[in-house]
N, C-alpha and C positions, 0 to 999 in steps of 0.2 A: 589397270580399273575400267568397269564397266559404266558409262553416265548415262542418264537417259532425264531431258528435261521435259515430257510427258508428264510427270507431277505437278512440275510448275505450273506446266500450261493448266493444266487440270484446277487448279488453286484459284491460280489469276480471275481464268473465267467464270469461278464459283463467285468472284466478290464481283467484277465486271460485268454485268450478267448482258450476253448477246452482242458482243462486239470481240467475237471471239479472231476475223481478220488486223482489229489493231494489239489485239492484245500478242498476238504472234511477232507481228509487225516489232512490237515495243522487245522481247524477247529475242527476237535475232538482232536486233541494235545492240543491247548488253552482249551477246553470244560473239558478236563482230568485235565487240572491243571499243564502241564505240558511242557518241551520246543523243540523246534523245530532245527533240521539242514537241511538247504538245500542243498544239496552237485550236484553241477551242474557245467558247462561249465558256462564261461563269456556269457551274454547278451540276458540268454531267461527268465529274467523275476521274480531273485529269490530278489534281493529289491524290485523290483516293489510289488511283493505279499506283503512285510513284509511289506511295507507303507501302502497298502492298506488295511491290515487286522487290522493297528490302526486305521486307518480315518473310514472304518466302527463300530469299536466296541468303539469308541471314546474313545479312551485311550493314553496320552500323550507319545508321540514318541521322543527317540533318536536314533542316528545313530550315531557308532562308526566306525570308517575306521582304521580296525587294520593293521599296519606297523610291518617292524621289528625290528623301533625303538622305538616303542610304551612301554610307562612307565604303571606298576600297576597305581599309581597315576594319568595317564592321564585319566583312569578308574574310579577310586573310588573317586579325588580329595586330597587336602591337605591344608594344614593350612597353612593362609599366615597372616604375623606379621600387625595388626590395629595399626596406631597410635593413634589414637583415643580411642581407647578402652585400650589400652594398654596392647594388649594381640593377641596372636593368636588364631585363628577365622576359623575355619573348612570352606571351600569351595568348596560344593559339586561336583562331578562329575557327568558326565552323565547317571551313571548307576541309578541314582535317576530318573527314568521314571518308568511309568508303564509297557512298550515296549521297549526292546532293540533290536536293530540291531546288532550287532555285522557281521558289513562286513568282508568277507574274513579274516574268523578268523586264518584260518592256514595259514598267513601270518605272525603272529607275535612271537616271542619266547614264548616257552615255560614259563620263566617268564611272562609275559604279560597275558596267556590265565591262567596260576591258579590266575588273578586277580577275574576271574568269580566261583571258585568252590563253594566259600560260599554263594554270593550273591544267587547262581542257589540253591540249597540244601537249605538253609535257610532264603534265604528272608529279609537277611542283611547283613549290611559288618562293619568289624572290623577294624578299622584305626585310628591313632595320640591317639590309650590305647584305643577307647571306639569302643561301638557297636550299629548300628544305622541299624534301621528297614526301609525298601526299603517300595516304594507304593503299596500301596493293588490297582487290582488283579497285580500281577509282572509276565512279560514273558521275558525270551529271545528267537529270532528268531539269529541263525548264518547260514550264508552261505561262503559255501566253496569249492575253486578251489576244480580240481581232485590233487591226492596226484602226478602225475606224472609233473604237472606245474612245473616252476623253481620257486625258493623262496616258497615253501611253507614246514612248519614245520608237522608233522603228530601233532593230538591230542593225547594224553595220555588216556590211558581207563580208568582213574577217572575222565576226563571227557569227556569222550562219552558219560559214562552212564549214568552220569547226561541227556543228553538230551534224549525225550523221545523218540523220530522218529526222524527217516533221511528219507529224501522223495530224489524227483529230480521232475525237471520238462519236463526238453530234449523239443528238436524243436516242431511247432506248425503243426496241420497237413497244408495239400497245402489250404485248407479251411478258417481254422481260420487265419492261416500267410496273404492270403487276406481278410481278413476281418480285421486283424490289420494295415496292409498296406494302406488301403482305411478307416478307422477309424481317430476318435480324438486324438491327441497325449495324450498319458499315462501320461505324467507331467500333461497336461491342466486338463485332468481325474480324478487325486487323489485329485488334490486343489478342485474341486466339490463333492466329493463323502460325500455322507449327513451320519451321524452317524445311525446305525439302530438300537442301542441297547447301551442302559445308564449301567454304575457300577456296579450298583445296579442289572441291568437284569445281567446281564451278570454272578453275584456271583450265583444269583435264578436261573438259566441254571443250573452251575456246580453244587451246590447243588442239584439240579432236575435228571439230571445225575447219580449223585452219590449214588442217592436212588434207581436203579434200579435195579429191584430181579436178584441174581446171585446163581442159584441152586447149590446143594453139587456135581450134577453132573456137573455140567460146571467145578467146581471146581478144580474138579479129572481129568478133561481133562487139563485144564491151568497148573494142576503140571506136567502132564503128558509129558508135551510141554516142560516144564522147566527141567525135570529130562531126558526126550532124550538129553537134550543139553550138560548136566554137564557128561553125562556118554556115551554117542556115543567117539569112537576112533577118528574120524574126528576133533573135537573140541578141541583147548587145551586151551580156556577159554569159561568156558559154560553159561548162562543167571542169573543177579545174584536175589537178592531176591528184591531189588529195579526194576528189570526188568518185576518180575513178578507182582508187584503192580499195576508197571504201566503196562502192559499186561490187569491187570483186571479193570484198570479204563480205559482205552481208550476201550474196549469191552462195558462198559457201558456208553460210551458219543456216540461211535456208533450206540448204540441202541437206545436210545434216541432220536437220530439225528432221527432212523427211527418212530420214535411214539410209540415205545414197552416200558413196562414196565418189560421184562424180557431180561435176554441176553441170544444168541441161542452160537450154536458154531460158525455157519459161521460169528459174529460178532469177533469173538477173532481169525477166523483165516483173515477174511480182514485187522486185522488193524497187525498183527503178523509180515509181512513182514516187515516194517515201523520201531517197536521195533526192531528187535532182528537181521535185516542187520549191522548193526555198532557196535555192541558187539559182535556177535560170531566170537573170533578165531580161524579159521582154520587151522588144523593140516597137513589132506591132504583133500584136494578138488578133487583129483583127480579121486577118484571111486566113487564122488557124482553124480548123473542122475540131480539134478537139483541145482539151486542155493542154498546156506546156509538152508535158514530159509524154501525156497521151501520144500529142502529136507526132514526137520522134521514135515513138515504137513504133508508129504508121508507116515512120517515113522509112526506116532501119530495115533492110531485107535480113531474113533471118538467113545464117550458111547453112 
């Protein structure tokens, strides 16, 4: 079965105007079976993008509004006493959907944020003494306000490392904003979006992307990038092995979207900033000539 994601990209770009690079990174992230963190100011389309992805991919969708009083049970579910059954019955929480929007994730306390850790890594949750599998496919898209805004709790490194990519949308160009102002209401548009892919077709696409060939020279380049992040004096925390695997899979997905059966260094460079930016802990940014991820790319020779 031949699957293409070009209709998916076209439909998403018809909703989120003028943000083709960010939309492609988001689709690449999900194609690589990763989770996505969108960090930006309120009102630029973060929630709209996540809802559009769910509609376009035909996935069951749940939005969880993260607030300071959110509890883990509000995410995972809770056991409720059933008189007819004479015992406690587990009521699944909103985490039991194929695509989860964790809206404003950094407005919840660390205790509530940690409820996502097992789900994101193991695709399962353990609660009430029992482990329960999550639907397949399973993706988390989290939105995050900038850390300088009031009422935010920074995400811990362990949580950030579970997000394959972090992207931002930013303000639209004047032309895109004019089209947005004159166009259909986005809430109405979202309700009318047809599914461009089935769950089986998405799984087939993921498998095809994972099968894209990676040469030894390309692996040498990827490892050199990881080594640069770990050995440089500018970083107190480099990229983890999980980040290295994510970089490999994202580069494969990026190459597959271009219709190629092999990965090029340019594919790695295209996805590297979105994968490395939120993981690198900078010790001395004053001596860098570029953003941390860009600096690593500058310092690492291409084989």
